[in-house]
C-alpha positions in Angstrom: 270.9 -51.2 156.7 269.7 -54.4 155.2 270.7 -53.7 151.6 273.5 -51.9 149.8 273.0 -48.1 149.7 273.8 -45.9 146.7 275.2 -43.1 148.7 278.4 -41.1 149.5 280.2 -41.1 146.2 280.4 -37.9 144.2 279.2 -38.5 140.7 279.3 -34.9 139.4 282.3 -32.9 138.2 283.4 -31.0 141.3 285.1 -27.6 141.0 286.0 -27.3 144.7 288.0 -24.3 145.8 289.5 -24.9 149.3 288.8 -21.9 151.5 287.3 -20.5 154.7 284.3 -22.1 156.4 280.8 -20.8 155.4 278.8 -18.2 157.3 278.7 -19.0 161.0 275.0 -18.3 161.4 274.1 -20.8 158.6 276.4 -23.4 160.1 274.8 -23.0 163.5 271.3 -23.4 162.1 272.4 -26.5 160.2 274.0 -28.0 163.3 270.9 -27.3 165.3 268.7 -29.4 163.1 271.3 -32.0 162.2 271.4 -33.1 165.8 267.8 -34.5 166.1 268.1 -36.0 162.7 271.3 -37.7 163.7 269.8 -38.9 167.0 266.9 -40.4 165.1 269.3 -42.3 162.9 268.2 -40.5 159.8 271.7 -39.2 159.3 274.6 -41.4 160.1 277.1 -44.0 158.9 276.5 -47.4 157.3 279.2 -49.6 158.9 278.5 -52.5 156.5 279.4 -50.5 153.4 281.5 -47.9 155.2 279.7 -44.9 153.8 278.0 -41.9 155.4 274.4 -41.1 154.6 272.1 -38.1 154.9 272.8 -34.4 154.4 271.1 -31.0 154.8 271.5 -27.6 153.3 270.3 -24.0 153.7 270.0 -21.3 151.0 272.1 -18.2 151.7 271.5 -15.8 148.8 270.3 -16.3 145.3 271.0 -19.8 144.2 273.9 -20.4 146.7 273.5 -22.7 149.6 275.5 -24.1 152.5 275.5 -27.9 152.6 277.1 -30.6 154.7 280.4 -31.9 153.3 280.8 -35.3 151.6 281.2 -38.3 154.0 280.3 -36.4 157.2 277.4 -38.6 158.2 279.4 -40.5 160.9 280.5 -37.3 162.7 278.7 -36.8 166.0 279.1 -33.1 166.3 279.9 -31.2 163.1 281.7 -27.9 163.0 282.2 -25.2 160.4 285.0 -27.3 158.9 282.3 -29.9 157.8 280.3 -27.6 155.6 280.8 -26.2 152.1 279.2 -23.3 150.1 277.8 -24.3 146.7 278.3 -21.2 144.5 277.0 -22.5 141.2 275.6 -25.6 139.5 275.3 -26.6 135.8 272.8 -29.5 136.0 273.1 -30.7 132.4 276.8 -30.5 132.4 276.8 -32.4 135.8 279.0 -29.8 137.4 279.1 -28.3 140.9 281.2 -25.3 142.0 281.8 -25.2 145.8 284.0 -23.3 148.2 285.0 -24.2 151.7 287.2 -26.5 153.9 285.5 -29.6 152.5 284.0 -30.8 149.3 280.2 -30.5 149.1 277.9 -33.4 149.6 277.4 -36.0 146.8 273.8 -34.9 146.8 274.6 -31.2 145.9 273.2 -31.5 142.4 269.9 -32.6 143.7 269.8 -29.9 146.4 270.4 -27.3 143.7 267.6 -28.6 141.6 265.2 -28.4 144.5 266.1 -24.8 145.2 265.6 -24.0 141.6 262.0 -25.2 141.8 260.7 -22.4 143.9 262.2 -19.3 145.5 260.2 -20.1 148.7 262.4 -23.2 149.3 265.1 -22.2 151.7 266.2 -25.6 153.1 266.6 -29.2 152.0 266.9 -32.3 154.2 267.9 -35.7 152.8 267.8 -38.8 155.1 267.9 -42.5 155.0 265.2 -44.7 156.7 264.5 -48.2 155.5 261.2 -48.2 157.5 260.0 -44.9 156.1 261.2 -45.8 152.6 259.3 -49.0 152.5 256.2 -47.5 154.1 255.9 -44.4 152.0 257.1 -45.5 148.6 254.3 -44.9 146.2 252.2 -43.1 148.8 254.3 -39.9 149.0 255.5 -38.4 145.7 258.1 -40.9 144.5 260.9 -40.7 142.0 261.3 -43.3 139.4 263.2 -46.5 140.5 265.6 -46.3 137.6 266.9 -42.8 138.6 269.9 -42.8 141.0 271.1 -40.1 143.3 273.5 -37.3 142.5 272.8 -37.3 138.8 271.3 -34.8 136.3 268.5 -37.4 135.9 267.5 -37.1 139.6 267.5 -33.3 139.3 265.1 -33.5 136.4 263.1 -36.1 138.2 262.3 -33.7 141.0 261.2 -31.1 138.4 258.8 -33.8 137.1 257.5 -34.4 140.7 257.0 -30.7 141.2 254.9 -30.5 138.0 252.9 -33.7 138.2 252.4 -34.7 141.8 251.5 -33.3 145.2 255.2 -32.6 146.0 254.7 -28.7 146.1 252.0 -29.2 148.8 253.5 -32.2 150.6 257.1 -30.9 150.5 258.4 -34.5 151.1 259.2 -37.3 148.6 260.7 -40.8 148.4 263.6 -41.6 146.2 262.7 -45.0 144.8 266.0 -45.5 143.0 268.1 -44.5 146.0 267.7 -47.2 148.6 266.2 -45.9 151.9 266.3 -42.2 150.7 263.8 -39.5 151.4 264.0 -35.8 150.9 262.0 -32.8 152.3 262.1 -29.1 151.6 260.8 -26.1 153.5 260.7 -22.3 153.8 263.1 -22.8 156.7 265.4 -25.5 158.0 263.0 -26.1 160.9 260.1 -26.7 158.5 262.1 -29.1 156.4 263.5 -31.0 159.3 260.3 -31.2 161.3 258.5 -32.5 158.2 260.9 -35.4 158.1 261.0 -35.9 161.9 257.2 -35.8 162.2 257.0 -38.6 159.6 259.6 -40.6 161.5 257.8 -40.2 164.8 254.6 -41.5 163.2 256.2 -44.9 162.6 
């Protein structure tokens, strides 16, 4: 990475209950699509700033979802111990409740806001790509540059994009205030991941 990245640090109040790993089928599906994203360098670790980047999640039932744990971007092959179940979110109170062997990703608040946009959204993929970020900023639906990751403001910003831009149709957006960050959603993890991988392959 050529610039500092605003990633990896939990900014919300985390009510984490340590417990068993999430559903095996959900973890298997997440690992299946994490692999090509990792191989493409869209998920990984920034050695300069010693932080992991990128995460993905899958809705289970209702508003609950399984998401990669905080600071797991550097792990080559993740297992059940690297995922957490988010059981509830209070966006305005900046609070996330999660259960599992690891604390949920620092982006959990944003993922929850995306699931709340439409019941047809069943998966969220967040990656880092300096090249895509530079190329697509302002072309794809783009969040405001003064809004940083993992905050209630970012959650509300995606609500704005859903109302005012082509985000519901494009299903992919650039996070202008989150260096190198892009996010995609889909009716399945395959749809969300392939949306991002397809854009990456077009570089």
